[in-house]
NUVO-176276 format. One record per residue (C-alpha): residue in one letter; chain; x, y, z. Coordinates in steps of 0.5 Angstrom, whole numbers, always signed. Each point is the difference from the previous one (the first is absolute). Last residue first. Layout:
// residues N
+--------+--------+-------+-------+-------+
| residu | chaine |  east | north |    up |
+--------+--------+-------+-------+-------+
|      A |      A |     X |     Y |     Z |
...
+--------+--------+-------+-------+-------+
// end
This chain:
// residues 240
+--------+--------+-------+-------+-------+
| residu | chaine |  east | north |    up |
+--------+--------+-------+-------+-------+
|      A |      A |   -25 |   +35 |   -11 |
|      G |      A |    -6 |    -4 |    -1 |
|      L |      A |    -4 |    +0 |    +7 |
|      G |      A |    +3 |    -6 |    +2 |
|      F |      A |    +7 |    +3 |    -1 |
|      K |      A |    -1 |    +6 |    +5 |
|      V |      A |    -5 |    -4 |    +5 |
|      I |      A |    +5 |    -6 |    +0 |
|      C |      A |    +6 |    +4 |    +0 |
|      Y |      A |    -2 |    +4 |    +6 |
|      I |      A |    -2 |    -6 |    +4 |
|      A |      A |    +7 |    -3 |    -2 |
|      R |      A |    +3 |    +7 |    +2 |
|      V |      A |    -3 |    -2 |    +7 |
|      G |      A |    +3 |    -7 |    +0 |
|      D |      A |    +7 |    +3 |    -2 |
|      K |      A |    +0 |    +4 |    +6 |
|      W |      A |    -2 |    -6 |    +5 |
|      G |      A |    +6 |    -3 |    -2 |
|      I |      A |    +4 |    -5 |    -5 |
|      K |      A |    +7 |    -1 |    +1 |
|      K |      A |    +1 |    -7 |    +3 |
|      G |      A |    +7 |    -2 |    +1 |
|      E |      A |    +1 |    -5 |    +5 |
|      E |      A |    -1 |    +5 |    +6 |
|      Y |      A |    -7 |    +2 |    -4 |
|      T |      A |    -2 |    -7 |    +0 |
|      R |      A |    +0 |    -4 |    -6 |
|      G |      A |    -5 |    -4 |    -3 |
|      Y |      A |    +0 |    -7 |    -3 |
|      Y |      A |    -6 |    +0 |    -5 |
|      S |      A |    -3 |    -6 |    -4 |
|      I |      A |    -4 |    +1 |    -6 |
|      G |      A |    -7 |    -1 |    -2 |
|      V |      A |    -2 |    +2 |    -7 |
|      E |      A |    -3 |    +6 |    -3 |
|      Y |      A |    -2 |    +1 |    -8 |
|      I |      A |    -1 |    +6 |    -4 |
|      R |      A |    -2 |    +0 |    -7 |
|      V |      A |    +0 |    +7 |    -4 |
|      D |      A |    -6 |    +1 |    -4 |
|      K |      A |    +1 |    +7 |    -1 |
|      I |      A |    +5 |    +3 |    +5 |
|      R |      A |    -3 |    +3 |    +6 |
|      S |      A |    +2 |    -5 |    +5 |
|      I |      A |    +8 |    +1 |    -2 |
|      K |      A |    -1 |    +8 |    +2 |
|      A |      A |    -3 |    -2 |    +7 |
|      T |      A |    +4 |    -5 |    +2 |
|      V |      A |    +7 |    +4 |    -3 |
|      E |      A |    -2 |    +5 |    +5 |
|      P |      A |    -2 |    -4 |    +6 |
|      E |      A |    +6 |    -3 |    +0 |
|      F |      A |    +5 |    +5 |    -2 |
|      G |      A |    -2 |    +5 |    +6 |
|      F |      A |    +5 |    -4 |    +3 |
|      R |      A |    +5 |    +5 |    -2 |
|      K |      A |    +1 |    +4 |    -7 |
|      E |      A |    -7 |    +0 |    -2 |
|      T |      A |    +0 |    +3 |    -8 |
|      L |      A |    -2 |    -6 |    -4 |
|      K |      A |    -2 |    +1 |    -7 |
|      L |      A |    -2 |    -6 |    -3 |
|      G |      A |    +2 |    -4 |    -6 |
|      Q |      A |    +6 |    -3 |    +3 |
|      I |      A |    -5 |    -4 |    +4 |
|      L |      A |    -4 |    -2 |    -6 |
|      D |      A |    +6 |    -2 |    -4 |
|      T |      A |    +3 |    -4 |    +6 |
|      R |      A |    -5 |    -5 |    +1 |
|      F |      A |    -1 |    +1 |    +8 |
|      L |      A |    +2 |    -4 |    +6 |
|      K |      A |    -1 |    +3 |    +7 |
|      Y |      A |    +3 |    -3 |    +6 |
|      C |      A |    +1 |    +6 |    +4 |
|      T |      A |    -7 |    -1 |    +3 |
|      E |      A |    -3 |    +7 |    +2 |
|      M |      A |    -7 |    -2 |    -4 |
|      D |      A |    -1 |    -6 |    +4 |
|      T |      A |    -7 |    -3 |    +0 |
|      L |      A |    -2 |    +2 |    -7 |
|      N |      A |    -7 |    +1 |    -2 |
|      L |      A |    +1 |    +5 |    -5 |
|      N |      A |    -5 |    +6 |    -1 |
|      T |      A |    +6 |    +5 |    -1 |
|      F |      A |    -3 |    +5 |    +5 |
|      I |      A |    -3 |    -4 |    +5 |
|      N |      A |    +5 |    -5 |    -1 |
|      S |      A |    +6 |    +5 |    +2 |
|      L |      A |    -4 |    +1 |    +7 |
|      T |      A |    -1 |    -7 |    +1 |
|      T |      A |    +8 |    -1 |    -1 |
|      L |      A |    +2 |    +5 |    +4 |
|      F |      A |    -5 |    -2 |    +6 |
|      K |      A |    +3 |    -7 |    -1 |
|      N |      A |    +7 |    +2 |    +0 |
|      G |      A |    -1 |    +5 |    +7 |
|      L |      A |    -3 |    -6 |    +3 |
|      T |      A |    +6 |    -4 |    -1 |
|      H |      A |    +4 |    +5 |    +2 |
|      W |      A |    -4 |    +1 |    +6 |
|      F |      A |    +1 |    -7 |    +2 |
|      F |      A |    +7 |    +0 |    -1 |
|      L |      A |    +4 |    -7 |    +0 |
|      I |      A |    -2 |    -7 |    -2 |
|      R |      A |    +5 |    -3 |    -5 |
|      H |      A |    -4 |    -3 |    -6 |
|      P |      A |    +1 |    -7 |    -3 |
|      K |      A |    -5 |    -2 |    -6 |
|      S |      A |    -7 |    -2 |    +1 |
|      G |      A |    -3 |    +4 |    -5 |
|      Q |      A |    -2 |    +8 |    +0 |
|      F |      A |    +2 |    +6 |    +5 |
|      R |      A |    +7 |    +1 |    -3 |
|      S |      A |    -3 |    +1 |    -7 |
|      G |      A |    +5 |    -1 |    -6 |
|      Y |      A |    -3 |    +5 |    -5 |
|      V |      A |    +0 |    -3 |    -8 |
|      V |      A |    -1 |    +5 |    -6 |
|      D |      A |    -1 |    -2 |    -7 |
|      A |      A |    -4 |    -7 |    +2 |
|      F |      A |    -4 |    -6 |    -3 |
|      G |      A |    +5 |    -3 |    -5 |
|      S |      A |    +2 |    -6 |    +4 |
|      L |      A |    +7 |    +3 |    +0 |
|      V |      A |    -3 |    +7 |    +3 |
|      P |      A |    -4 |    -4 |    +5 |
|      K |      A |    +6 |    -4 |    +2 |
|      L |      A |    +5 |    +5 |    +1 |
|      L |      A |    -2 |    +2 |    +7 |
|      D |      A |    +1 |    -7 |    +2 |
|      N |      A |    +7 |    +0 |    -4 |
|      Y |      A |    +3 |    +6 |    +4 |
|      E |      A |    -2 |    -4 |    +6 |
|      E |      A |    +7 |    -2 |    +1 |
|      P |      A |    +2 |    +7 |    +0 |
|      D |      A |    -2 |    +0 |    +8 |
|      Y |      A |    -2 |    +7 |    +3 |
|      E |      A |    +2 |    +3 |    +6 |
|      L |      A |    +7 |    -1 |    -1 |
|      D |      A |    +3 |    +7 |    -2 |
|      A |      A |    +1 |    +3 |    -7 |
|      D |      A |    -7 |    +1 |    -2 |
|      Q |      A |    -2 |    -4 |    -6 |
|      I |      A |    -5 |    +3 |    -5 |
|      I |      A |    -2 |    -4 |    -6 |
|      L |      A |    +1 |    +1 |    -8 |
|      Y |      A |    -3 |    -3 |    -6 |
|      E |      A |    +2 |    +0 |    -7 |
|      G |      A |    +7 |    +1 |    +2 |
|      I |      A |    +4 |    +7 |    -2 |
|      A |      A |    +0 |    +3 |    +7 |
|      K |      A |    +4 |    +7 |    +0 |
|      S |      A |    -6 |    +5 |    +1 |
|      I |      A |    -3 |    -5 |    +6 |
|      G |      A |    +6 |    +0 |    +3 |
|      T |      A |    +1 |    +8 |    +0 |
|      H |      A |    -8 |    +1 |    +2 |
|      L |      A |    +1 |    -6 |    +6 |
|      A |      A |    +6 |    +4 |    +3 |
|      A |      A |    -4 |    +7 |    +0 |
|      G |      A |    -6 |    -4 |    +3 |
|      K |      A |    +5 |    -3 |    +6 |
|      G |      A |    +2 |    +7 |    +1 |
|      Q |      A |    +5 |    +6 |    -3 |
|      N |      A |    +6 |    -1 |    +4 |
|      V |      A |    +6 |    +4 |    -4 |
|      P |      A |    +4 |    -2 |    -6 |
|      H |      A |    -4 |    -6 |    -1 |
|      A |      A |    +4 |    -6 |    -2 |
|      H |      A |    -2 |    -5 |    -6 |
|      Y |      A |    +2 |    -8 |    +0 |
|      Q |      A |    -2 |    -5 |    -6 |
|      I |      A |    +1 |    -7 |    +2 |
|      N |      A |    +0 |    -6 |    -5 |
|      L |      A |    +3 |    -5 |    +4 |
|      E |      A |    +6 |    -4 |    -2 |
|      P |      A |    +5 |    +5 |    +2 |
|      N |      A |    -2 |    -2 |    +8 |
|      A |      A |    +6 |    +1 |    +4 |
|      A |      A |    +1 |    +7 |    -3 |
|      R |      A |    -7 |    +2 |    +0 |
|      Y |      A |    -1 |    -2 |    +7 |
|      R |      A |    +6 |    +5 |    +2 |
|      Q |      A |    -3 |    +5 |    -4 |
|      I |      A |    -6 |    -1 |    +4 |
|      A |      A |    +3 |    +0 |    +7 |
|      G |      A |    +4 |    +6 |    -2 |
|      E |      A |    -6 |    +4 |    -2 |
|      T |      A |    -3 |    -2 |    +6 |
|      D |      A |    +5 |    +3 |    +4 |
|      D |      A |    -4 |    +4 |    +5 |
|      S |      A |    -3 |    +7 |    -2 |
|      S |      A |    -4 |    -2 |    -5 |
|      C |      A |    -1 |    +4 |    -6 |
|      D |      A |    -6 |    -3 |    -3 |
|      N |      A |    +3 |    -6 |    -3 |
|      V |      A |    -4 |    -3 |    -6 |
|      I |      A |    +1 |    -7 |    -1 |
|      I |      A |    -2 |    -3 |    -7 |
|      L |      A |    +0 |    -8 |    +0 |
|      E |      A |    -2 |    -3 |    -7 |
|      K |      A |    -2 |    -7 |    +1 |
|      E |      A |    -1 |    -5 |    -6 |
|      I |      A |    -6 |    -4 |    -1 |
|      G |      A |    +1 |    -8 |    +0 |
|      G |      A |    -7 |    -2 |    +0 |
|      T |      A |    -1 |    +2 |    +7 |
|      L |      A |    +5 |    +4 |    +4 |
|      Q |      A |    +6 |    -4 |    +4 |
|      V |      A |    +1 |    +4 |    +6 |
|      D |      A |    +7 |    +0 |    +2 |
|      R |      A |    +3 |    +7 |    -2 |
|      V |      A |    -6 |    +3 |    +3 |
|      K |      A |    +1 |    -3 |    +7 |
|      D |      A |    +7 |    +2 |    -1 |
|      L |      A |    -1 |    +7 |    -1 |
|      I |      A |    -5 |    +0 |    +6 |
|      L |      A |    +6 |    -2 |    +4 |
|      H |      A |    +5 |    +4 |    -3 |
|      I |      A |    -4 |    +6 |    +2 |
|      T |      A |    +0 |    -1 |    +7 |
|      R |      A |    +5 |    +4 |    +4 |
|      E |      A |    +1 |    +5 |    -5 |
|      E |      A |    -7 |    +2 |    -1 |
|      N |      A |    +0 |    +7 |    +1 |
|      Y |      A |    -5 |    +2 |    -5 |
|      A |      A |    -1 |    -5 |    -6 |
|      P |      A |    -6 |    +0 |    -5 |
|      I |      A |    +0 |    -7 |    -4 |
|      I |      A |    -3 |    -1 |    -7 |
|      I |      A |    +0 |    -7 |    -2 |
|      S |      A |    -1 |    +0 |    -8 |
|      L |      A |    -3 |    -6 |    -2 |
|      K |      A |    +2 |    -3 |    -7 |
|      S |      A |    -2 |    -5 |    -6 |
|      F |      A |    -8 |    +0 |    +0 |
|      I |      A |    -4 |    -6 |    +0 |
|      P |      A |    -7 |    -1 |    -2 |
|      M |      A |    -3 |    -7 |    +2 |
+--------+--------+-------+-------+-------+
// end
């Protein structure tokens, strides 16, 4: 079984002062298969709360963790934070981890399995597959996600079930070789379209759990982001 040495975990953060220490605890505690090391890359997208202070206190209390911290001087959007994190990654593979508690880092090993078995270059975690727990929330969000995924599949000729998922695992050299431009939630359809065009790329999907948040609990995506996603699917699906 081929083994690599380091997984870079990209964590974009915006106004997560209250909960970021909880997700960092989960990332810290997960034991990766085969003794793979973790590199945490946190990008603070100019939060208006004390997210920076929370991160710096956590770093000081956990000096054994390999944490890189980067701060944007102005708010640019989740996609821009991901661009920064991706550019800094030195692990052979990287995974995207939101700073909230909607996704469970214990499932990193599930996403790593197709890679470590020698089958995959890219792995998406699907909230719509498998038997793991899923919080019941918004019907229209679910319908919207499925619509966006279907539209994306039409352009990419993939058969994904969850294009909009946070959990995306990439071979680092592949994603660092892409020119990514979308600074907000258009990142998801853009990276999917561009990764699908890489010759002989091997993309897998595994079922994951989902502990969704309400807007009162801090969920940030809205209908305008859905409209932008449709635009991005068409734009990048046509080869932009």
